[in-house]
C-alpha positions as CSV (number, residue, x, y, z in Angstrom):
1,X,-15.5,20.9,-9.0
2,X,-13.7,18.1,-7.1
3,X,-15.4,15.1,-5.6
4,X,-13.8,13.8,-2.3
5,X,-14.9,10.7,-0.3
6,X,-15.7,11.2,3.3
7,X,-15.6,8.3,5.8
8,X,-17.7,7.8,8.9
9,X,-15.7,5.1,10.8
10,X,-18.5,4.7,13.3
11,X,-21.0,3.5,10.6
12,X,-18.4,1.2,8.9
13,X,-18.8,-2.5,9.6
14,X,-15.4,-3.5,8.3
15,X,-16.5,-5.6,5.3
16,X,-13.9,-3.7,3.1
17,X,-16.1,-4.1,0.0
18,X,-15.4,-0.4,-0.7
19,X,-11.6,-1.0,-0.7
20,X,-12.0,-3.8,-3.2
21,X,-13.9,-1.5,-5.6
22,X,-11.5,1.5,-5.4
23,X,-9.5,1.7,-8.6
24,X,-6.8,3.8,-6.9
25,X,-6.4,1.8,-3.7
26,X,-7.2,4.8,-1.5
27,X,-9.0,3.0,1.3
28,X,-7.0,1.4,4.0
29,X,-8.3,-1.3,6.4
30,X,-8.0,-0.1,10.0
31,X,-6.5,-1.6,13.2
32,X,-8.8,0.0,15.7
33,X,-12.2,-1.3,16.8
34,X,-15.0,1.3,16.5
35,X,-17.8,1.8,19.0
36,X,-19.9,-0.7,17.2
37,X,-17.2,-3.4,17.6
38,X,-16.0,-3.5,14.0
39,X,-12.5,-2.8,12.6
40,X,-13.4,0.0,10.2
41,X,-11.7,1.4,7.2
42,X,-9.0,3.7,8.6
43,X,-8.6,6.4,6.0
44,X,-9.2,7.7,2.6
45,X,-6.1,8.9,0.7
46,X,-7.6,12.1,-0.7
47,X,-4.5,13.0,-2.7
48,X,-5.0,9.9,-4.9
49,X,-8.8,9.8,-4.8
50,X,-10.3,10.5,-8.2
51,X,-13.8,10.9,-6.8
52,X,-15.4,8.2,-9.0
53,X,-17.8,7.1,-6.2
54,X,-17.3,3.4,-6.8
55,X,-16.6,2.8,-3.1
56,X,-19.8,4.7,-2.1
57,X,-21.9,2.7,-4.5
58,X,-20.3,-0.6,-3.4
59,X,-20.7,0.0,0.4
60,X,-23.6,-1.9,1.9
61,X,-23.8,0.4,5.0
62,X,-25.8,3.6,4.5
63,X,-23.8,6.8,5.0
64,X,-20.5,5.1,6.0
65,X,-19.0,6.7,2.9
66,X,-20.3,9.9,1.2
67,X,-19.1,12.1,-1.6
68,X,-18.3,15.7,-0.8
69,X,-18.2,18.2,-3.6
70,X,-15.7,21.1,-3.3
71,X,-15.0,24.0,-5.6
72,X,-11.5,23.9,-7.1
73,X,-9.6,27.2,-6.8
74,X,-8.1,28.3,-10.1
């Protein structure tokens, strides 16, 4: 199984704590203001993401980042 991080930009408050905890640098600060008035994380580079979950654990905003589990096709 592969773990992938999913981002909800509307829940993100732009503190970027998640980005500072990502060992692969997969989280990119955005340039667009979300509906709550914050500049949220823009994207998660899923190709580089190792699914460690450190960003999810570090994020102070509930459900801004979540881990999705997908089955790998062999």
